[in-house]
C-alpha positions in Angstrom: 24.0 54.3 66.0 21.9 52.2 68.4 23.4 51.6 71.9 23.7 48.0 72.9 21.5 47.1 75.9 22.1 44.6 78.7 21.2 43.9 82.4 23.5 43.4 85.4 22.2 40.1 86.8 19.2 39.6 89.1 15.5 39.7 88.0 12.5 39.2 90.2 11.7 35.5 90.5 8.5 34.3 88.8 5.7 33.6 91.4 5.9 29.8 90.7 9.6 29.6 91.7 9.2 29.2 95.4 12.8 29.9 96.5 14.0 32.5 99.0 15.4 35.7 97.7 17.3 38.2 99.7 15.4 40.9 97.8 12.2 39.7 99.3 11.4 41.6 102.6 9.8 38.4 104.2 13.3 36.8 104.2 14.8 39.7 106.1 15.6 39.7 109.9 16.6 37.0 112.3 14.5 34.3 110.7 16.8 34.6 107.7 19.9 33.8 109.7 20.8 30.8 107.5 19.8 31.6 104.0 21.4 28.4 102.6 19.4 26.1 104.9 16.2 28.0 103.9 17.2 27.7 100.2 17.8 24.0 100.4 14.6 23.4 102.3 12.7 25.4 99.7 14.3 23.6 96.8 13.4 20.2 98.4 9.8 21.4 98.9 9.5 22.1 95.2 9.7 18.3 94.8 10.9 16.1 91.9 9.9 18.8 89.3 12.1 21.4 90.8 14.6 21.5 87.9 11.7 21.8 85.4 10.2 24.6 87.4 13.5 26.5 87.6 14.0 26.1 83.8 10.5 27.4 83.2 11.3 30.4 85.4 14.6 31.1 83.6 12.9 30.8 80.2 10.3 33.4 81.3 12.8 35.8 82.7 14.9 35.6 79.5 11.7 36.1 77.3 10.8 39.2 79.4 14.2 40.7 78.7 14.1 40.0 75.0 10.5 41.3 74.7 11.8 44.5 76.3 14.5 44.9 73.7 17.5 43.7 75.8 20.4 42.6 73.5 22.5 40.7 76.1 20.2 39.0 78.8 21.1 37.0 81.9 19.3 34.1 83.4 18.0 36.5 86.1 19.8 34.5 88.8 16.6 32.6 89.3 18.3 29.7 91.0 20.1 31.9 93.6 19.0 33.3 97.0 21.7 35.9 96.4 24.5 36.2 93.9 27.3 35.5 96.5 26.3 32.6 98.7 24.8 30.5 96.0 28.2 30.3 94.3 30.0 29.8 97.6 27.9 26.6 98.2 29.7 25.2 95.2 33.2 25.9 96.7 35.2 23.9 99.2 36.2 25.5 102.5 32.8 27.2 103.4 30.8 26.0 106.4 27.2 27.0 106.1 26.3 25.4 109.4 28.8 27.5 111.3 27.3 31.0 111.1 29.4 33.9 112.4 28.0 37.4 113.1 29.7 40.2 111.0 29.2 43.9 110.8 28.8 45.0 107.2 28.5 48.2 105.2 30.5 50.4 107.6 28.4 49.4 110.5 25.0 49.8 108.9 23.9 46.3 109.8 25.0 42.9 111.2 24.4 39.6 109.6 25.2 35.9 110.4 27.3 34.6 107.6 28.9 31.4 106.5 32.4 30.8 107.8 35.5 29.9 105.9 37.1 27.1 107.9 39.6 25.5 105.5 41.4 26.1 102.2 39.1 27.4 99.5 39.1 25.6 96.2 36.7 24.8 93.4 34.1 22.0 93.9 32.1 20.4 91.2 31.8 22.9 88.3 28.3 24.1 87.7 28.1 27.4 85.8 28.7 26.0 82.3 25.8 23.6 82.6 23.5 26.4 83.9 24.6 28.7 81.1 23.9 26.0 78.5 20.3 25.7 79.8 19.8 29.5 79.7 21.4 29.8 76.3 19.0 27.1 74.9 16.1 29.6 75.3 17.5 32.3 73.0 19.7 33.0 70.0 21.1 36.1 71.8 24.3 35.5 73.8 23.4 35.0 77.5 25.7 36.7 80.0 26.8 34.7 83.1 27.5 36.5 86.4 29.5 35.4 89.4 30.8 37.1 92.6 34.4 38.4 92.7 37.1 37.5 95.2 36.9 40.7 97.3 33.2 40.6 97.4 33.1 37.0 98.5 35.7 37.7 101.2 33.6 40.6 102.6 30.3 38.7 102.6 31.6 35.6 104.5 33.6 35.3 107.7 37.3 34.2 107.4 38.3 31.9 110.2 41.2 30.2 108.4 43.4 32.5 106.3 43.6 35.8 108.2 45.2 37.1 105.0 42.9 38.9 102.6 45.3 38.7 99.7 45.9 34.9 100.0 42.2 34.3 100.5 41.5 36.4 97.4 44.0 34.5 95.4 42.5 31.1 96.3 39.0 32.4 95.5 40.3 33.7 92.2 41.8 30.3 91.3 38.4 28.7 92.1 36.5 31.2 90.1 39.0 30.7 87.2 38.0 27.1 87.0 34.4 28.2 86.3 35.5 30.9 83.9 37.6 28.5 81.8 34.7 26.0 81.8 32.3 28.7 80.6 34.8 29.8 77.9 35.2 26.2 76.6 31.4 25.8 76.5 31.1 28.8 74.3 30.0 31.5 76.7 31.0 35.0 75.3 29.9 37.3 78.2 31.3 36.6 81.7 30.8 39.1 84.4 32.5 39.2 87.8 30.7 41.4 90.3 33.0 43.4 92.5 31.0 46.2 94.3 33.7 46.1 97.0 36.1 47.8 94.5 34.1 51.0 94.7 33.7 50.8 98.5 37.3 49.8 99.2 39.3 51.3 96.3 42.7 51.2 98.2 42.4 47.4 98.7 41.1 47.0 95.1 44.3 48.7 93.8 46.5 46.8 96.3 45.4 43.3 95.4 41.8 43.3 94.1 42.8 43.8 90.5 45.5 41.2 90.7 43.0 38.6 91.9 40.4 39.8 89.3 43.0 39.2 86.6 43.8 35.8 88.2 40.1 34.9 87.9 40.0 35.6 84.2 43.4 34.2 83.4 43.6 32.1 80.3 40.0 32.5 79.2 39.5 32.6 75.4 40.0 35.9 73.5 36.4 35.8 72.4 35.1 36.2 76.0 34.0 39.7 77.0 35.6 40.0 80.4 33.3 42.2 82.4 33.5 43.6 85.9 30.5 45.1 87.7 31.1 47.8 90.3 28.0 49.4 91.8 28.3 51.8 94.7 26.1 50.0 97.2 22.7 48.3 97.5 19.8 49.3 99.7 17.8 47.0 102.0 14.5 48.0 100.5 12.9 49.8 97.6 12.5 53.6 97.7 15.0 54.1 100.4 17.1 57.2 99.7 19.5 57.3 102.6 21.3 54.0 102.2 25.1 53.9 102.4 26.9 54.5 99.1 30.5 54.4 98.1 32.4 57.6 97.5 31.5 58.8 94.0 35.2 59.6 93.5 36.0 55.8 93.7 35.4 55.3 90.0 38.0 58.0 89.2 40.5 56.3 91.6 39.9 52.9 89.8 39.6 54.1 86.2 43.3 53.9 85.2 43.7 50.4 86.7 40.5 49.2 84.9 41.6 50.7 81.5 45.1 49.1 81.8 43.8 45.7 82.8 42.6 42.9 80.6 39.0 43.8 81.4 36.9 44.5 78.3 33.9 46.2 79.9 33.2 47.9 83.3 29.6 48.2 84.6 29.0 51.4 86.7 26.0 53.0 88.2 24.8 56.4 87.2 21.0 56.5 87.5 20.8 56.6 91.3 23.5 59.1 91.6 24.8 60.8 88.5 28.6 60.8 87.9 30.8 63.6 86.6 30.7 62.4 83.0 34.3 63.3 82.4 34.8 59.9 84.1 34.0 58.3 80.8 37.0 59.9 79.2 39.2 57.9 81.5 38.3 54.8 79.6 40.3 54.7 76.3 40.1 51.0 75.7 37.3 49.7 78.0 33.7 49.5 77.1 31.4 51.1 79.7 28.1 49.5 80.8 26.3 52.6 81.9 23.6 52.4 84.5 20.6 54.5 83.3 17.8 52.9 85.2 17.5 53.0 89.1 17.1 49.6 90.5 15.6 50.5 93.9 13.2 53.2 92.9 9.6 52.4 91.9 9.4 55.5 89.7 9.7 54.6 86.0 12.2 56.6 84.1 10.9 58.0 80.8 12.3 57.3 77.4 13.2 60.9 77.0 15.2 61.3 80.2 17.1 58.0 79.6 17.9 59.2 76.0 19.0 62.5 77.3 21.5 61.0 79.8 22.8 58.6 77.1 23.3 61.5 74.7 25.2 63.4 77.4 27.4 60.4 77.9 28.2 60.2 74.2 29.9 63.6 74.5 32.6 61.7 76.5 32.7 58.2 74.9 32.0 56.8 71.5 28.8 54.8 70.9 30.7 51.6 70.1 32.0 51.5 73.6 28.9 52.5 75.5 26.2 50.1 76.6 23.0 50.9 78.5 21.9 48.9 81.6 20.2 49.2 84.9 22.5 50.3 87.8 22.5 46.9 89.3 20.3 43.8 89.8 16.5 44.2 89.4 15.4 42.0 92.3 13.6 44.7 94.4 11.3 45.6 91.5 8.1 43.9 90.4 8.0 42.1 87.1 5.8 44.9 85.7 8.2 47.6 86.9 11.1 45.7 85.4 9.4 45.4 82.1 8.5 49.1 82.0 12.0 50.3 83.0 13.8 47.9 80.6 11.4 48.7 77.7 11.9 52.4 78.1 15.7 51.9 78.4 15.8 49.8 75.2 13.6 52.3 73.3 15.9 55.2 74.3 19.0 53.3 73.5 17.7 52.3 70.0 16.7 55.8 69.2 20.1 57.4 69.6 
């Protein structure tokens, strides 16, 4: 039986989409202190045809994925400078003019981040309209991605709540507005990204899952509720020594995932192989299994991807296993993405 294929979220922006992207090295460093201002300036510079240009870019990205054999594509997050702050601009309570320095990733770097200065709530809803545009370019069901409450909390500076659980609950309520709007619009695949779960499993178990459930509360039964949990992202391609979450984190979280309302969990395996007995922890949950490294320029062969998938099938049935990259593909070139995804799809279809 062929294994279903998908992607996690980001895809390299087409050259004609002149928006900043945190994957692009030229936007690194002190000149990128205010990514939102840079994004708004760049969007304005695109002129009155900006929306047409963005839609052309999304159409190309979706076509690339389909050409490679991907069953469940995303819009490539073409509109976003990163998957977190783009969404935060649509929420009330965030001040992007008040930047506050914060140490991230266990002290690995410091960034100036938007500041939460008042109660967080949903602003004007936007994701359903964006999904409808992306969905118009394909008959395949397009997946929508959004950042989760814990991850948003970690990647902004809280100057209002001083209570992570309460902040997370308000963020979850705001995200839930988008989830319900997407469900009403007909979106089947909704993914909330929570890499913080793997890096902070104790907090995830204490209140992260509660707020994740809150974000998905009330969405239609047809929706595939997905959570993505990678173990950490590098700051450049082909860097091997970047900080990663403890590989045991997935084991710590597995029972909570399987007992939750989550239908599918996305985990990485390509960059750092797991003990595949992990897959036996998921009795109900589908596993989106990362078999393509997203920050290595080397192209995995069809044979090695197929071999890893076959090993995984010793621990989980094919109906509940999906093949995907470890995380977003933004560090790679379009050519590298196409080669990696094509090999992955060919391997998955040959099982």
